[in-house]
Each structure stands twice: as C-alpha cells, then as structure tokens.
A tleap script that builds the chain and sets N, CA, C and O, in Angstrom:
source leaprc.protein.ff14SB
mol = sequence {
  NMET ASP SER THR GLU GLN ILE ASN GLN HIE
  GLY TYR ILE HIE ARG LYS GLN ASP TYR LEU
  LYS ARG LEU ARG ARG ILE GLU GLY GLN ALA
  ARG GLY LEU GLN ARG MET VAL GLU GLU GLU
  LYS TYR CYS VAL ASP ILE LEU THR GLN VAL
  SER ALA MET THR LYS ALA LEU GLN SER VAL
  ALA LEU GLY LEU LEU ASP GLU HIE MET SER
  HIE CYS VAL VAL GLU ALA ALA LYS ALA GLY
  GLY PRO GLU ALA ASP ALA LYS VAL LYS GLU
  ALA SER GLU ALA ILE ALA ARG LEU VAL ARG
  CSER
}
set mol.1.N position { -22.170 -18.243 0.867 }
set mol.1.CA position { -20.983 -18.450 0.052 }
set mol.1.C position { -20.693 -19.947 0.018 }
set mol.1.O position { -20.665 -20.597 1.063 }
set mol.2.N position { -20.472 -20.509 -1.202 }
set mol.2.CA position { -20.186 -21.930 -1.273 }
set mol.2.C position { -18.690 -22.187 -1.099 }
set mol.2.O position { -17.896 -21.249 -1.039 }
set mol.3.N position { -18.316 -23.452 -1.020 }
set mol.3.CA position { -16.918 -23.792 -0.747 }
set mol.3.C position { -15.990 -23.344 -1.870 }
set mol.3.O position { -14.835 -23.012 -1.603 }
set mol.4.N position { -16.454 -23.323 -3.112 }
set mol.4.CA position { -15.632 -22.852 -4.224 }
set mol.4.C position { -15.293 -21.385 -4.053 }
set mol.4.O position { -14.157 -20.982 -4.302 }
set mol.5.N position { -16.270 -20.569 -3.627 }
set mol.5.CA position { -16.009 -19.145 -3.402 }
set mol.5.C position { -15.025 -18.959 -2.262 }
set mol.5.O position { -14.167 -18.079 -2.337 }
set mol.6.N position { -15.122 -19.756 -1.214 }
set mol.6.CA position { -14.203 -19.643 -0.088 }
set mol.6.C position { -12.783 -19.964 -0.526 }
set mol.6.O position { -11.839 -19.282 -0.123 }
set mol.7.N position { -12.621 -21.008 -1.356 }
set mol.7.CA position { -11.296 -21.397 -1.819 }
set mol.7.C position { -10.686 -20.307 -2.681 }
set mol.7.O position { -9.481 -20.067 -2.599 }
set mol.8.N position { -11.491 -19.636 -3.511 }
set mol.8.CA position { -10.988 -18.639 -4.442 }
set mol.8.C position { -10.798 -17.258 -3.828 }
set mol.8.O position { -10.334 -16.344 -4.510 }
set mol.9.N position { -11.146 -17.086 -2.559 }
set mol.9.CA position { -10.947 -15.783 -1.921 }
set mol.9.C position { -9.456 -15.525 -1.723 }
set mol.9.O position { -8.669 -16.448 -1.510 }
set mol.10.N position { -9.099 -14.281 -1.797 }
set mol.10.CA position { -7.721 -13.894 -1.530 }
set mol.10.C position { -7.449 -14.001 -0.039 }
set mol.10.O position { -8.344 -13.793 0.779 }
set mol.11.N position { -6.207 -14.327 0.311 }
set mol.11.CA position { -5.848 -14.533 1.710 }
set mol.11.C position { -6.007 -13.305 2.579 }
set mol.11.O position { -6.223 -13.432 3.784 }
set mol.12.N position { -5.907 -12.134 2.009 }
set mol.12.CA position { -5.983 -10.899 2.790 }
set mol.12.C position { -7.411 -10.449 3.087 }
set mol.12.O position { -7.610 -9.479 3.819 }
set mol.13.N position { -8.400 -11.135 2.532 }
set mol.13.CA position { -9.785 -10.649 2.559 }
set mol.13.C position { -10.286 -10.367 3.977 }
set mol.13.O position { -11.068 -9.439 4.183 }
set mol.14.N position { -9.843 -11.156 4.947 }
set mol.14.CA position { -10.303 -10.941 6.326 }
set mol.14.C position { -9.705 -9.672 6.942 }
set mol.14.O position { -10.177 -9.211 7.982 }
set mol.15.N position { -8.679 -9.106 6.316 }
set mol.15.CA position { -8.072 -7.856 6.805 }
set mol.15.C position { -8.197 -6.738 5.774 }
set mol.15.O position { -7.460 -5.752 5.827 }
set mol.16.N position { -9.117 -6.892 4.853 }
set mol.16.CA position { -9.285 -5.933 3.762 }
set mol.16.C position { -9.439 -4.504 4.269 }
set mol.16.O position { -8.780 -3.596 3.762 }
set mol.17.N position { -10.294 -4.292 5.254 }
set mol.17.CA position { -10.524 -2.935 5.764 }
set mol.17.C position { -9.258 -2.343 6.377 }
set mol.17.O position { -9.006 -1.148 6.228 }
set mol.18.N position { -8.462 -3.157 7.061 }
set mol.18.CA position { -7.187 -2.681 7.614 }
set mol.18.C position { -6.258 -2.220 6.494 }
set mol.18.O position { -5.647 -1.154 6.580 }
set mol.19.N position { -6.157 -3.035 5.441 }
set mol.19.CA position { -5.303 -2.658 4.315 }
set mol.19.C position { -5.802 -1.380 3.645 }
set mol.19.O position { -5.003 -0.515 3.286 }
set mol.20.N position { -7.106 -1.260 3.477 }
set mol.20.CA position { -7.652 -0.049 2.859 }
set mol.20.C position { -7.354 1.190 3.702 }
set mol.20.O position { -7.011 2.241 3.161 }
set mol.21.N position { -7.484 1.071 5.021 }
set mol.21.CA position { -7.162 2.213 5.905 }
set mol.21.C position { -5.702 2.604 5.759 }
set mol.21.O position { -5.376 3.786 5.651 }
set mol.22.N position { -4.828 1.611 5.755 }
set mol.22.CA position { -3.402 1.894 5.641 }
set mol.22.C position { -3.072 2.535 4.303 }
set mol.22.O position { -2.269 3.466 4.235 }
set mol.23.N position { -3.696 2.034 3.233 }
set mol.23.CA position { -3.441 2.593 1.906 }
set mol.23.C position { -3.988 4.017 1.781 }
set mol.23.O position { -3.385 4.851 1.106 }
set mol.24.N position { -5.099 4.295 2.413 }
set mol.24.CA position { -5.616 5.673 2.414 }
set mol.24.C position { -4.664 6.607 3.160 }
set mol.24.O position { -4.451 7.748 2.752 }
set mol.25.N position { -4.104 6.114 4.243 }
set mol.25.CA position { -3.137 6.912 4.991 }
set mol.25.C position { -1.904 7.181 4.125 }
set mol.25.O position { -1.373 8.292 4.131 }
set mol.26.N position { -1.455 6.180 3.391 }
set mol.26.CA position { -0.309 6.350 2.490 }
set mol.26.C position { -0.654 7.341 1.376 }
set mol.26.O position { 0.179 8.157 0.981 }
set mol.27.N position { -1.875 7.262 0.880 }
set mol.27.CA position { -2.337 8.213 -0.141 }
set mol.27.C position { -2.245 9.647 0.405 }
set mol.27.O position { -1.832 10.564 -0.304 }
set mol.28.N position { -2.628 9.820 1.649 }
set mol.28.CA position { -2.527 11.130 2.288 }
set mol.28.C position { -1.084 11.576 2.416 }
set mol.28.O position { -0.766 12.751 2.232 }
set mol.29.N position { -0.208 10.624 2.735 }
set mol.29.CA position { 1.218 10.953 2.813 }
set mol.29.C position { 1.734 11.428 1.454 }
set mol.29.O position { 2.530 12.364 1.388 }
set mol.30.N position { 1.285 10.786 0.370 }
set mol.30.CA position { 1.726 11.180 -0.974 }
set mol.30.C position { 1.263 12.604 -1.288 }
set mol.30.O position { 2.012 13.398 -1.857 }
set mol.31.N position { 0.029 12.913 -0.913 }
set mol.31.CA position { -0.461 14.291 -1.131 }
set mol.31.C position { 0.353 15.275 -0.296 }
set mol.31.O position { 0.662 16.379 -0.747 }
set mol.32.N position { 0.695 14.868 0.916 }
set mol.32.CA position { 1.515 15.726 1.775 }
set mol.32.C position { 2.885 15.978 1.166 }
set mol.32.O position { 3.414 17.087 1.252 }
set mol.33.N position { 3.456 14.956 0.554 }
set mol.33.CA position { 4.755 15.123 -0.110 }
set mol.33.C position { 4.649 16.091 -1.281 }
set mol.33.O position { 5.529 16.927 -1.485 }
set mol.34.N position { 3.583 15.976 -2.039 }
set mol.34.CA position { 3.377 16.910 -3.155 }
set mol.34.C position { 3.302 18.343 -2.638 }
set mol.34.O position { 3.898 19.256 -3.209 }
set mol.35.N position { 2.564 18.523 -1.555 }
set mol.35.CA position { 2.431 19.855 -0.958 }
set mol.35.C position { 3.792 20.382 -0.499 }
set mol.35.O position { 4.118 21.553 -0.692 }
set mol.36.N position { 4.576 19.495 0.112 }
set mol.36.CA position { 5.894 19.922 0.597 }
set mol.36.C position { 6.767 20.420 -0.551 }
set mol.36.O position { 7.470 21.421 -0.417 }
set mol.37.N position { 6.717 19.710 -1.686 }
set mol.37.CA position { 7.507 20.132 -2.843 }
set mol.37.C position { 6.949 21.439 -3.405 }
set mol.37.O position { 7.712 22.350 -3.728 }
set mol.38.N position { 5.633 21.534 -3.523 }
set mol.38.CA position { 5.018 22.770 -4.014 }
set mol.38.C position { 5.416 23.959 -3.145 }
set mol.38.O position { 5.667 25.053 -3.651 }
set mol.39.N position { 5.472 23.734 -1.828 }
set mol.39.CA position { 5.804 24.806 -0.886 }
set mol.39.C position { 7.306 24.959 -0.687 }
set mol.39.O position { 7.756 25.753 0.139 }
set mol.40.N position { 8.077 24.191 -1.453 }
set mol.40.CA position { 9.548 24.262 -1.422 }
set mol.40.C position { 10.112 24.063 -0.024 }
set mol.40.O position { 10.963 24.827 0.431 }
set mol.41.N position { 9.630 23.034 0.645 }
set mol.41.CA position { 10.139 22.696 1.980 }
set mol.41.C position { 11.558 22.185 1.880 }
set mol.41.O position { 12.041 21.859 0.795 }
set mol.42.N position { 12.219 22.120 3.015 }
set mol.42.CA position { 13.617 21.687 3.115 }
set mol.42.C position { 13.769 20.238 2.633 }
set mol.42.O position { 12.974 19.367 2.986 }
set mol.43.N position { 14.800 20.001 1.825 }
set mol.43.CA position { 15.032 18.689 1.199 }
set mol.43.C position { 15.009 17.540 2.201 }
set mol.43.O position { 14.351 16.526 1.969 }
set mol.44.N position { 15.716 17.694 3.304 }
set mol.44.CA position { 15.817 16.612 4.279 }
set mol.44.C position { 14.455 16.310 4.909 }
set mol.44.O position { 14.156 15.156 5.214 }
set mol.45.N position { 13.642 17.328 5.100 }
set mol.45.CA position { 12.290 17.102 5.621 }
set mol.45.C position { 11.453 16.278 4.638 }
set mol.45.O position { 10.699 15.393 5.044 }
set mol.46.N position { 11.592 16.573 3.354 }
set mol.46.CA position { 10.879 15.811 2.324 }
set mol.46.C position { 11.386 14.377 2.304 }
set mol.46.O position { 10.596 13.434 2.245 }
set mol.47.N position { 12.699 14.212 2.353 }
set mol.47.CA position { 13.275 12.863 2.345 }
set mol.47.C position { 12.825 12.050 3.555 }
set mol.47.O position { 12.619 10.841 3.447 }
set mol.48.N position { 12.674 12.693 4.688 }
set mol.48.CA position { 12.184 12.010 5.885 }
set mol.48.C position { 10.776 11.487 5.661 }
set mol.48.O position { 10.451 10.369 6.059 }
set mol.49.N position { 9.948 12.292 5.026 }
set mol.49.CA position { 8.580 11.860 4.740 }
set mol.49.C position { 8.540 10.771 3.671 }
set mol.49.O position { 7.702 9.872 3.734 }
set mol.50.N position { 9.440 10.845 2.690 }
set mol.50.CA position { 9.540 9.784 1.674 }
set mol.50.C position { 9.903 8.469 2.353 }
set mol.50.O position { 9.350 7.417 2.029 }
set mol.51.N position { 10.830 8.539 3.290 }
set mol.51.CA position { 11.240 7.342 4.023 }
set mol.51.C position { 10.072 6.750 4.815 }
set mol.51.O position { 9.888 5.533 4.837 }
set mol.52.N position { 9.292 7.603 5.458 }
set mol.52.CA position { 8.134 7.132 6.227 }
set mol.52.C position { 7.114 6.472 5.305 }
set mol.52.O position { 6.539 5.437 5.642 }
set mol.53.N position { 6.898 7.074 4.147 }
set mol.53.CA position { 5.942 6.512 3.198 }
set mol.53.C position { 6.452 5.187 2.641 }
set mol.53.O position { 5.678 4.244 2.474 }
set mol.54.N position { 7.732 5.112 2.357 }
set mol.54.CA position { 8.333 3.872 1.872 }
set mol.54.C position { 8.170 2.757 2.887 }
set mol.54.O position { 7.829 1.630 2.528 }
set mol.55.N position { 8.413 3.066 4.152 }
set mol.55.CA position { 8.247 2.062 5.210 }
set mol.55.C position { 6.795 1.609 5.326 }
set mol.55.O position { 6.525 0.430 5.553 }
set mol.56.N position { 5.870 2.537 5.172 }
set mol.56.CA position { 4.449 2.195 5.231 }
set mol.56.C position { 4.066 1.268 4.074 }
set mol.56.O position { 3.329 0.302 4.270 }
set mol.57.N position { 4.564 1.560 2.880 }
set mol.57.CA position { 4.293 0.697 1.729 }
set mol.57.C position { 4.928 -0.679 1.909 }
set mol.57.O position { 4.325 -1.696 1.567 }
set mol.58.N position { 6.143 -0.706 2.445 }
set mol.58.CA position { 6.797 -1.984 2.700 }
set mol.58.C position { 6.016 -2.808 3.711 }
set mol.58.O position { 5.929 -4.029 3.584 }
set mol.59.N position { 5.462 -2.165 4.687 }
set mol.59.CA position { 4.658 -2.861 5.688 }
set mol.59.C position { 3.428 -3.499 5.055 }
set mol.59.O position { 3.089 -4.643 5.361 }
set mol.60.N position { 2.761 -2.761 4.176 }
set mol.60.CA position { 1.602 -3.307 3.464 }
set mol.60.C position { 2.054 -4.483 2.600 }
set mol.60.O position { 1.408 -5.531 2.590 }
set mol.61.N position { 3.147 -4.315 1.884 }
set mol.61.CA position { 3.641 -5.373 1.004 }
set mol.61.C position { 3.981 -6.633 1.798 }
set mol.61.O position { 3.633 -7.737 1.377 }
set mol.62.N position { 4.647 -6.486 2.927 }
set mol.62.CA position { 5.001 -7.653 3.737 }
set mol.62.C position { 3.769 -8.335 4.306 }
set mol.62.O position { 3.718 -9.561 4.394 }
set mol.63.N position { 2.786 -7.551 4.688 }
set mol.63.CA position { 1.540 -8.127 5.183 }
set mol.63.C position { 0.834 -8.921 4.107 }
set mol.63.O position { 0.362 -10.030 4.356 }
set mol.64.N position { 0.759 -8.359 2.907 }
set mol.64.CA position { 0.122 -9.057 1.793 }
set mol.64.C position { 0.905 -10.315 1.401 }
set mol.64.O position { 0.316 -11.345 1.072 }
set mol.65.N position { 2.222 -10.220 1.440 }
set mol.65.CA position { 3.053 -11.381 1.131 }
set mol.65.C position { 2.815 -12.493 2.146 }
set mol.65.O position { 2.694 -13.663 1.781 }
set mol.66.N position { 2.749 -12.124 3.412 }
set mol.66.CA position { 2.486 -13.110 4.462 }
set mol.66.C position { 1.122 -13.771 4.242 }
set mol.66.O position { 0.988 -14.989 4.357 }
set mol.67.N position { 0.117 -12.954 3.925 }
set mol.67.CA position { -1.217 -13.485 3.660 }
set mol.67.C position { -1.180 -14.431 2.459 }
set mol.67.O position { -1.791 -15.499 2.485 }
set mol.68.N position { -0.465 -14.036 1.417 }
set mol.68.CA position { -0.371 -14.856 0.211 }
set mol.68.C position { 0.297 -16.197 0.515 }
set mol.68.O position { -0.166 -17.250 0.075 }
set mol.69.N position { 1.381 -16.140 1.267 }
set mol.69.CA position { 2.106 -17.374 1.589 }
set mol.69.C position { 1.256 -18.302 2.450 }
set mol.69.O position { 1.196 -19.505 2.199 }
set mol.70.N position { 0.606 -17.747 3.453 }
set mol.70.CA position { -0.131 -18.588 4.398 }
set mol.70.C position { -1.479 -19.051 3.862 }
set mol.70.O position { -2.079 -19.974 4.412 }
set mol.71.N position { -1.954 -18.427 2.807 }
set mol.71.CA position { -3.255 -18.828 2.250 }
set mol.71.C position { -3.083 -19.449 0.858 }
set mol.71.O position { -3.258 -20.655 0.685 }
set mol.72.N position { -2.747 -18.637 -0.106 }
set mol.72.CA position { -2.708 -19.075 -1.500 }
set mol.72.C position { -1.649 -20.156 -1.742 }
set mol.72.O position { -1.929 -21.174 -2.374 }
set mol.73.N position { -0.444 -19.930 -1.242 }
set mol.73.CA position { 0.638 -20.886 -1.479 }
set mol.73.C position { 0.388 -22.176 -0.707 }
set mol.73.O position { 0.592 -23.266 -1.242 }
set mol.74.N position { -0.048 -22.065 0.536 }
set mol.74.CA position { -0.327 -23.263 1.333 }
set mol.74.C position { -1.438 -24.086 0.693 }
set mol.74.O position { -1.327 -25.308 0.590 }
set mol.75.N position { -2.513 -23.420 0.261 }
set mol.75.CA position { -3.617 -24.149 -0.378 }
set mol.75.C position { -3.159 -24.840 -1.660 }
set mol.75.O position { -3.534 -25.983 -1.922 }
set mol.76.N position { -2.353 -24.149 -2.453 }
set mol.76.CA position { -1.849 -24.744 -3.697 }
set mol.76.C position { -0.921 -25.916 -3.387 }
set mol.76.O position { -0.958 -26.933 -4.079 }
set mol.77.N position { -0.090 -25.782 -2.357 }
set mol.77.CA position { 0.820 -26.866 -1.973 }
set mol.77.C position { 0.032 -28.095 -1.531 }
set mol.77.O position { 0.408 -29.226 -1.839 }
set mol.78.N position { -1.059 -27.868 -0.812 }
set mol.78.CA position { -1.907 -28.996 -0.395 }
set mol.78.C position { -2.483 -29.718 -1.608 }
set mol.78.O position { -2.579 -30.945 -1.622 }
set mol.79.N position { -2.865 -28.948 -2.627 }
set mol.79.CA position { -3.445 -29.533 -3.840 }
set mol.79.C position { -2.377 -30.242 -4.672 }
set mol.79.O position { -2.654 -31.231 -5.350 }
set mol.80.N position { -1.144 -29.715 -4.605 }
set mol.80.CA position { -0.051 -30.317 -5.353 }
set mol.80.C position { -0.113 -30.013 -6.836 }
set mol.80.O position { -0.924 -29.208 -7.293 }
set mol.81.N position { 0.748 -30.665 -7.567 }
set mol.81.CA position { 0.752 -30.540 -9.021 }
set mol.81.C position { 1.337 -29.239 -9.526 }
set mol.81.O position { 2.021 -28.525 -8.793 }
set mol.82.N position { 1.060 -28.933 -10.798 }
set mol.82.CA position { 1.643 -27.745 -11.426 }
set mol.82.C position { 1.202 -26.434 -10.783 }
set mol.82.O position { 1.949 -25.456 -10.788 }
set mol.83.N position { -0.021 -26.413 -10.226 }
set mol.83.CA position { -0.483 -25.188 -9.571 }
set mol.83.C position { 0.394 -24.856 -8.362 }
set mol.83.O position { 0.709 -23.691 -8.120 }
set mol.84.N position { 0.782 -25.878 -7.611 }
set mol.84.CA position { 1.652 -25.665 -6.452 }
set mol.84.C position { 2.991 -25.089 -6.897 }
set mol.84.O position { 3.489 -24.131 -6.306 }
set mol.85.N position { 3.569 -25.673 -7.935 }
set mol.85.CA position { 4.845 -25.172 -8.453 }
set mol.85.C position { 4.717 -23.731 -8.926 }
set mol.85.O position { 5.600 -22.907 -8.686 }
set mol.86.N position { 3.615 -23.437 -9.597 }
set mol.86.CA position { 3.397 -22.078 -10.113 }
set mol.86.C position { 3.257 -21.077 -8.972 }
set mol.86.O position { 3.807 -19.978 -9.049 }
set mol.87.N position { 2.529 -21.436 -7.911 }
set mol.87.CA position { 2.345 -20.518 -6.771 }
set mol.87.C position { 3.657 -20.273 -6.049 }
set mol.87.O position { 3.932 -19.144 -5.642 }
set mol.88.N position { 4.469 -21.301 -5.882 }
set mol.88.CA position { 5.773 -21.133 -5.222 }
set mol.88.C position { 6.664 -20.232 -6.069 }
set mol.88.O position { 7.337 -19.347 -5.540 }
set mol.89.N position { 6.669 -20.456 -7.385 }
set mol.89.CA position { 7.470 -19.611 -8.282 }
set mol.89.C position { 6.980 -18.166 -8.225 }
set mol.89.O position { 7.779 -17.233 -8.144 }
set mol.90.N position { 5.670 -17.994 -8.267 }
set mol.90.CA position { 5.074 -16.661 -8.195 }
set mol.90.C position { 5.475 -15.955 -6.896 }
set mol.90.O position { 5.832 -14.777 -6.914 }
set mol.91.N position { 5.418 -16.669 -5.779 }
set mol.91.CA position { 5.790 -16.085 -4.487 }
set mol.91.C position { 7.273 -15.731 -4.462 }
set mol.91.O position { 7.648 -14.675 -3.954 }
set mol.92.N position { 8.111 -16.597 -5.002 }
set mol.92.CA position { 9.555 -16.321 -5.054 }
set mol.92.C position { 9.848 -15.067 -5.868 }
set mol.92.O position { 10.689 -14.252 -5.490 }
set mol.93.N position { 9.144 -14.921 -6.989 }
set mol.93.CA position { 9.336 -13.733 -7.821 }
set mol.93.C position { 8.858 -12.475 -7.108 }
set mol.93.O position { 9.481 -11.420 -7.227 }
set mol.94.N position { 7.758 -12.578 -6.369 }
set mol.94.CA position { 7.258 -11.426 -5.604 }
set mol.94.C position { 8.257 -11.028 -4.529 }
set mol.94.O position { 8.504 -9.841 -4.314 }
set mol.95.N position { 8.828 -12.016 -3.856 }
set mol.95.CA position { 9.838 -11.735 -2.821 }
set mol.95.C position { 11.045 -11.064 -3.454 }
set mol.95.O position { 11.574 -10.097 -2.906 }
set mol.96.N position { 11.483 -11.563 -4.596 }
set mol.96.CA position { 12.638 -10.969 -5.286 }
set mol.96.C position { 12.363 -9.514 -5.635 }
set mol.96.O position { 13.239 -8.663 -5.480 }
set mol.97.N position { 11.145 -9.218 -6.109 }
set mol.97.CA position { 10.808 -7.815 -6.438 }
set mol.97.C position { 10.854 -6.941 -5.190 }
set mol.97.O position { 11.336 -5.810 -5.236 }
set mol.98.N position { 10.349 -7.468 -4.074 }
set mol.98.CA position { 10.366 -6.683 -2.837 }
set mol.98.C position { 11.790 -6.433 -2.353 }
set mol.98.O position { 12.104 -5.343 -1.874 }
set mol.99.N position { 12.641 -7.430 -2.477 }
set mol.99.CA position { 14.022 -7.291 -2.029 }
set mol.99.C position { 14.759 -6.259 -2.874 }
set mol.99.O position { 15.579 -5.497 -2.361 }
set mol.100.N position { 14.462 -6.239 -4.173 }
set mol.100.CA position { 15.117 -5.273 -5.074 }
set mol.100.C position { 14.634 -3.849 -4.871 }
set mol.100.O position { 15.349 -2.896 -5.184 }
set mol.101.N position { 13.421 -3.698 -4.348 }
set mol.101.CA position { 12.860 -2.351 -4.247 }
set mol.101.C position { 13.402 -1.580 -3.071 }
set mol.101.O position { 13.020 -0.429 -2.858 }
savepdb mol mol.pdb
quit
C-alpha cells in the first residue's frame, strides 16, 4: 500500500471487524424485535429491547465519530485550507445529527 492509499483510508479501518461484529449483533437484535412483535410480546419487553438496540447503535456511532475526529479531521486540520474547514463543518453536522437522534 502506498502513502496515498494510507492517507485515504477511513479512520475506523483498523477496527473494521469489531464494527462488523457489533453491527451483526444489532441486526440480530432487529430480527428479535420483529419476532417479538409477530408473537405479540408485552409492550414494555419490546421497548426494553428497542432501548438496548438504540444504545448499541449509539455506541457504534460514537466509536465511528471518535475515529473520524482523531483521523480524518486531524489529518485535514494538519493540511489546513478549505479541506480542514469542510471536515470540521462535516464533523459538527454529524455531532448535531447524533444529538438530535
């Protein structure tokens, strides 16, 4: 891999398998929720599982945000110029979306 490929890699790449495992687990939780509704389980039990799934997704999102800030934003800031401004704006907008969700 040349230096250009290293620079263009996403910050999360070194933890890609961890993220994939977590997302597969969340996918399983979603199927479990569907089953609970199909089987007409108790509302509060379903809501408890929705909460667990939401927390799992938030954990993935925060991890990816941290990776983005420490890799993509830092690298752009080092380079300076309009790309740095764009990355900071992009990160701020991502944080705002997470806070609203």
